[in-house]
N, C-alpha and C positions, 0 to 999 in steps of 0.2 A: 216458578218462583212466586212466593207470596210476600207482599209488603203490607204490614199492618201498623206501621208507626206514623203514617202520614196524617197530619191534622187537617190538611186542606185537600187531600185527594191527589196531590201531585208528587212525583218523584223525579229525581235527576236521571239522566240517561245512564250514567255509570254507577248509580247508587247500588249499594249492596242489599240483597234481599234478606228479609228476616228469616225466611225458610226457603230451602231449595231442595227439590225432590226430582228423582227420575220417575217416570210413569209407573214403573213396577214397584216403587217403594210406597205408593199410596194404595192401601187396601180399600176394597169396596166398602162403602159405608163410613169411611173416615170423615170426621167432622173437624172443621177449623173455626176458631173464634177470633174475632178481631179485638184488639185493645182499644183502638180509636174508632171513630165513626166511619172511617174509610178502610176498605179492604181491597187491595189491588192484586190481580192474578195475571201473571205473564206466562204465556205458553210458547215454548220454542220447540219446533219439530225438526228432527234430523231428516236424513234421507230414507229412513226406515218407513215402510208402509204402516199406516195407523188408521183405526176406525174412529178416532176422536175421543171425546169424553162426554159424560153427562153429569150434571151437578144441579143443585138447587141452592137458592139463597133465601135466607129468612132474617129479617131485622127484628131482633128481640129487644124490647125496652129494658134499659138498665134497672128500672124499678122492679123488674121481675126477680132480681138477684140482690135485693136489699135485706140485710139481716133483720129478723123480727126480734131484736133485742136492743136494749139501751146501751149505747157506747159510753162507757165510763171514762175512758182515756183512749189514746191511740191504740187500736186493735185490742181493746179490753172491753168485753161485753158482759152484760147481766141480762138473763132471760127473765122477763117479768110476766109473760103470758103463760096461759096453761097449755098452749100448743104453739110451737114456733119452729121456723126453719132458719138455720144459721148456715153461713157460707164462709169459706176461706177468703182471704183478701183477693180482690180482683176477679173472683169467680164470675163467669165461666172461663175467663182468660187465665193464664198461668199466674200463680201467686208470686209475689216479689221475692227476691233472694234475701236471706238473712232476716226474715220476719219472725217475730215472736208474738203470738196471740193467745189470749185466754178468754174462755167463755164460762161464766159462773152461772150455775143453775141452782137457785136456793131451794132448800127443803120447804115443803108446805105440809102442814099437819093434816093427816088423813089421806095423803096422796102418795103415790109411788111415781118416781121419775123413770121414764123410759127414753133412752137415746138410741136411735136406730139410724144408721147411715143409709143414704140413698145412692150416693156416688162416693167412691173411695179410690183415689189415684194420687198417692203422695210420692214424691221423688226419693231418690236414694239418700239424700242428705237431710231428709225431713224426719221429724219425730212427732208422734201423736201420743199423748198420755192422758188418761182419765183418772182423776183422783176422787176418792170418796171422803166425806167429812167424818172424822172420828173425834168426838168430844170437842167440836168447834174448830178443829185443825184439819187441814187437808193432808192426811197422812197415808191413807190406804190407797195404793195404786191398783186400780182395777185392770187397766190395759196400758201396755206400752208397745207401740208399733214403730219400727224403724225402717220398714220397707213397705212397698205397696203390694206385697204378695197376698196380704189379707184384704179382700175386697169389701167386706161388710163388718160393721161394728154393731153390737147389740149389748146394751148395758141397762140393768134395772136396779133401782136403789130407792130406799126410803130416806136416805141422807142427802145432803147437798152434794153437788158434783162440780168439779172444776175440770174443764177440758183445756189442755195446753197443747198448742201447736207451734213447733219451732222448725224453721226451714234454714238449711244451709244455702249453698249456691244453687240457683235454679236457672242460671243463664245458659248452661251447656245443653242439658237435655230438655229444658222447658216442659217439665211434666205439668199437666193441668191438674189441679187439686180437686182436690180433695175430697179432699177429705170431706169436704162438706159439699152439698148440703146435707145436713143431718136433721132428722125430725126429732124434736124434743117434745115429749108428751107426758102430761101428768095424768095418771090413772087413779081414780079414787079407790081407796082400800075399803074392803067390806068385811 
């Protein structure tokens, strides 16, 4: 059982776990990320013979997952740099349910915008759309994803781009997003 909601590292004896697995349900190499600063693991062994487990722990600073974009409003970002990494909300933890986020990448004269996803794992109720600016309006949809079957995104444009991410309920399957980080890169046109 995994408990990742404790703000002080303590849990009650009969408290419900955030995640519960049988040993065979955890594949080798599976990673878990905590939401808070404490992450508790409780192992219960039955009468069956076992060789135990092996795992490792790494504390990753939250600043490593900060959007390299200016937040204009709640979950609405504008990319000002020539090269930036953007993340879905709460990454690398699960994104919140019912969240709507936009990432605006403005056109720069003489440059081509390239969006390349590094990690793509959106849930079944999430939608990712990328729009291209046509005559100042975001009209041309380049990509619409409604499942995580597509693992990579690559978009190239000389126009402004708008990335729109909308999530339904993420409480049941708690799929870790996303969709991002995505690399946003401006390549000079020659």
